[in-house]
N, C-alpha and C positions, 0 to 999 in steps of 0.2 A: 426450428432448423434441425435437420437430420445430420448425424455425424458423418455419414457417407458424403454429404455435399461439401464438407470442408476438410475431409481427411487428407487428401493429397497435398493441398496447399498448406495445411497445418504442419505436416511432416517436413515439407520444404523449409518452412519458416523456423521450425525447431532446430533443423540442421544448421541454420544460420545464427542461432542464438549463441552469444558469447558468454552470457552470465545466467546462472541458475540460482534463484533465491528459494530456499526451503524454509517454510514456516512450520514450526512444530508446536501444537497447542497444549494447554494444560491438561485437557482430558486425555490426550495421548500419553503424556509423560508421567502423570501422577501415579497410575497403577504400577509402573516400573519403579518409581521412587519409593512408594509405600512398601513394595514387596522386595526391595533391594535386588531387583532383577534387571541387570544392565546389558542383557543380550541385545536389546534395542539399539543401544549406542554402538555396540560392536558391528551390527549389520549396517547401521547408518554410516559409520566410518568407511566401511568397504564400498558403499554406494558413492560416497563423496570421492573416494580415491578413483573409482571407475570413471566418474564424470570428468575428473581432472585429466585422466589418461586419454580421454576423447577430445581434450582441448577446451573444456568448459571451465570457467571460473565459478566457484561455489561460495555462497554466503548463506549462513543459517541464522534465522530469527527464532529464538527459542524462549519459551516460557519455562517454568520449573523452579525458579529461585524460591518462590513462596512455598512450594511443595517441599523442597529440601529443608527450608527453614522450619516448617511445621514439624517435620520428622525429627529434626534435631531438638526442638523445644519440647516435643511430647515425651522424649526420654528423660527430661529433667523434672517434669511435674507429676510423675507417677499416676498417669491416667486421668488427671483433672481435665476439664473441658478447656480447649484452646480458645483464646480470645479471637474476635473477628472484627475489631475496629480498624480504622484506617491506620492508626499508629501501630497496632499489632501487625498488620500486613506489611507495613514498611520495615518493621523490625525483622519479620520472617524473611523478607527479601534480602536484608543485610546479612542475616545468618546464612541463608541458603545460597547466595550468589557464588561464593567461593567454591562451594561443593559442586554446584552446577558446572562452572567452568572447569573445575578439576576433573570432573567426569568426562567432559568432552576432551580435555587435554590428554587424559590417560588413554582413551580408546582411539583417538585420532593418531596419537603417537605410535600405536600398534601397527598403523599402516604408513608410518613415516610422514605424518602430516602434523603441522603445528596449529594449535588453537589460539586465536587472538580475541580477547574480551573487548567488546565495544558496548558501553552503556550510554544511552542517548536520552535526551529530553526533547520536547517540542521546540524549545528555543534553538536547538541545533539545526532545525529546518527553517525556522522563521528568519534567522540571521543569515544573510548571504555569505558572510565571512565564515561563520561556524559551518555552514553547509559545505563550502569549498574545502575548508580544512579537514572535515570529516571524509569527504570524498577522496581527497589526496591521500589520506592515511589508508583508507580502504583499498585504493588503487595500488599503493605500494605493497600492502600485505598480500593482495591477490597476485601481484607480479612475483612475489617471493614464493608463491604456492601455498601460503598460509590460508587458514579457514577462519574468517571473522565469525564470531558467535555474538549476535546482537540481541540486546534486550533493553527494555525501558529501564531507566534508572529510578525504580520505584521508591527508593529510600529518600530521594530528594524531590521527585516530581509530585507536587501536590496541587498547586493552583492550575497548571496547564498540563494535563496528562493526555497522551494519545487515547488512553482508555482501553486499549487492547493491542496485541501484537499483530493482528490482521492489518490494521492501519499502518503500523510501522513497516510491515513486509511490503505493502503496496508502495510506500514512499521510497523504500530502499530499491525496489525493482525499478521505480521511475528514474533512478539515477543512471541507469544503463539502457541505452536505446534498444539493443537487441538482447532482450532478457525474457525469461519466463519465470513466473511465480508458481510454486507448488505449495499448497496449503494442506498439510496432513492433519486430519481431524478424526473424530470418533465415528463418523458415518461416511458412507461411500459416495457422497455427492449431495446435490441439492434436489429436494423432492417437492412436488406440488401434488396434493391429493394422492399421496402414497405412490406417485409415479416419478421415478428418477428422471431428471432432465439431463440429457447428454451434452447439449450445447446451448449456451446463452450468448446472444449477440447484442442484447440490450437489457437493462434492468429497469423495470417499471413498477408501478404500485402493486400489481398482482403478485410479482415475485417478492416484494418487500413484505406484503401481508402474510405470505406463506412461510417466511423465515421465522424460526423459533428463537428462544433465548439461549443463554449460555449453558454449557454443560456444567456438572458439579465441579466447583473449584475455579471455574473460568469466569471471565468478565466480558467475553465477546459474544459468541453465538453465531448463528448463521446470518443474522442481519448484518453484522460487521463484516462478514466474509463477502456478502453481496455488495456492500459499500466499497470494499477493497476491489472487488471485481469490476465495479463501475469505474473506478479510477484507472484500472488497467485497460479496460475497453476504450475509455476516453483517450488514453495515451497511445492507442494503437499497438498494445502489447498483448501478451498471452498469459493466461492463468488457468490452473486446474485445482479443483478441490477433490481430494481422494481420502479414503480410509488409511490411517497411518499405523494400524496395528502391526503391519509388516513393512519396514522401510524399503524393502526390495521393490515395492511398487514404484519407487522413484524412476527406475530405469524404464519401466513401461510408459510412464508419463512422458519422459524426455524422448522416447521413441515415437510418441504420437498415438499411443494405443487408445482404444475405446474404453477408458476407465474413468471413474468419477464424473465430474461435470466440468466441461471446458468452457472458458470465457474467451470468446474470439471476436475481435472487432470486425466490422464489415469489410474494411479495406486491408487489414493486416499491414498497414504502413505506420510506423512509429512517428510520433511527433518529435520535432527537434528538441534539444536539451532546454533551450530557453522557454519554449512553449510548455514543456512538461513542468518547468519551474513555475510558470505563471499559473497553470491550471491546478497544481496540487500543493505547492509549498508556500505560496504567498498569501497572506491574510487579506481578505477583501476589506477595503475601507469604506465602501459604499456601493450604491447600485445606480445604473443608468437604464432607463426604460425607453426603448427605441421603437419607431414605427415600422410598418411592414416593408416599406421601401428600403430602409437601412438594414433590416433583417435580411432581405434578399441580397443586398449588396455585399454584406460581410460573409454570408454563408455560400451563396451560389457563385458570386463573382470574385470572392477572395479579396475584396476591397478593404480599404481603411474605413474606420467609422468616422463620418463627418458630423459636426455639431448639429447640422440641420435635421438629422434624423432622431435627435434626442428630444423626447417630449417631457420628461420629468426626471428627477434624480432624488436620491436620498443619501445622507451621510456628508461628512466634511472631509475633503481630501485635497491633497496638493499635487502638483505636477510630479509624475513618477510613481505615485501611489497606484496600487492595483485595485480595480473595482470589478464587480460582477455586472455583466451585460445581460439584460432581460428584455423579453418582448413586453407588450403593453398588458399582457395577462399575468405578468410576474414570473413567467417561465424562464429559468436561467439558460442562456445561450452560450456563455463562455466567460473568460476573464481577460482583462486587458490592463496594460500600464498606461496611465493617463498622460497625454501631452498638454492638458489644461487642468487648472484647479476647479474645484466645485463652484467657487465664487464666479469664475469666468464662465463656466457652463450655465449657471443660473442667470447670469446677465445676458448671455446669448439667447436663452429661451424667452426671457421677458422683454428684452430690448430689440425692437425691430431694426434699429440702426446698426447693430453688430453684424459683422460678416458671418453668415451661418455656414458658408462653405469651408470654414476652417476645420482642420483635422483634429479630432478629439483623441483618437487612438490610431496609431500607425499599424498597418496590417502585420508588420513584423513583431509587434508587441501585443498581439491579440491571439488568444488560444481558444478555439471553439470546442464545445463538447461534441465528441464524435457521433453521439447518438442523435444529434439534431440534423 
C-alpha cells in the first residue's frame, strides 16, 4: 500500500483522535540516561504541551527505570560488572523508577503539566474490575490535564509479565476508541530487505520473519512492535513507528506526515469497547473449530455463531468464558464470550438429538480479527 493512497483519510482520522499514546523505548532513553543529557525530556514535554493545546489527551508509556537503576548502582560498585539476573533487573527497576518519574515530573512541570506514575501488571488487564478501576483513574487524570507515565511494575511482575512496553502501549491505546499509538524507537520505521515500508495494513509471516530482535538493553524489538501493530489494526485504530532521537517528530506523526511506518486498518473504523476487550484483554480458555458455512456467517453476514457450525473444540470452559474461534485449518478468526459450556458443546457435536441451531456465541459477544 502506498502512503498517497491513505494520506487524506489518515489525516482526517488523526484530526478526530482524542487520545495520543506515546511509547518510548529503552534504546531511545538509555543514551540520555547514561550521559545525563535530559534535553530529550525537555523537548518531549513541549510536544506533550502542544498536543494538549490542540485538544488531545496524552499518555506516555516509558521504559527507563532499569537504565536509571543501573546508573545508580554503577556508582556504588566502582566499575565492577553489573549483574544481569532477573532479580538484578527487578532491583534496578526499583532503584530507578523514582528517578524516572522524577525526571518526567521535573520537565513536565516546566511547561505547567503534572506527571502521574502508573505501574501496571498483566493482572490489571485480566481482571475486569482492575481494568475499569485503572481506566477510571486514567480518565480522571486526563480530565485534570495530567500526563500519566505508565510502566510495567517490573519489581513484582514475575510469573505473568507483558514482556515489553510495546504490548502495554497497544493495550493502553485499546482503552480509547479514537486514539493513535506512536512508538518512538532507534530506527525510522520497519524495513524489509533494506527497504522502509511506509504503510502496513496487515501483518503476516513475511513481516514477522523480517523483524529483528531487541536493541541493546531492551527486551522487545521489532517483532513485538509488529505484534502491537497487529493489535492496533485489529482494533481499527492507528499506529506509527518512528525514530525517537528527536521527540519533535511527534507533531509530524500527529499531522499525518510521511514519516516512519504507519499501521492503518482497511476500514479505519474502530471496534467498540466491548469487542476491543474481548479481542485483546481477555484470556482465551479454549478453541472452537468451525466449518466454512459458519465462517461465512460470522464474517460476511455478521451473524451469531450457532452450535451447528462447530466441528470440534479444545479446552474446558464455562458459560461466559472467552474462547478463540478458528477455521478447520486452525487459523484464528476472532474471540467470543460463550453462551454455552464446553460440556454442552461437546454433547451437541456428539449427540444427534441435541438441537444444533442453538446459539453458541451471540454476535454482540464476538470480536473478529480485522485482517480476516
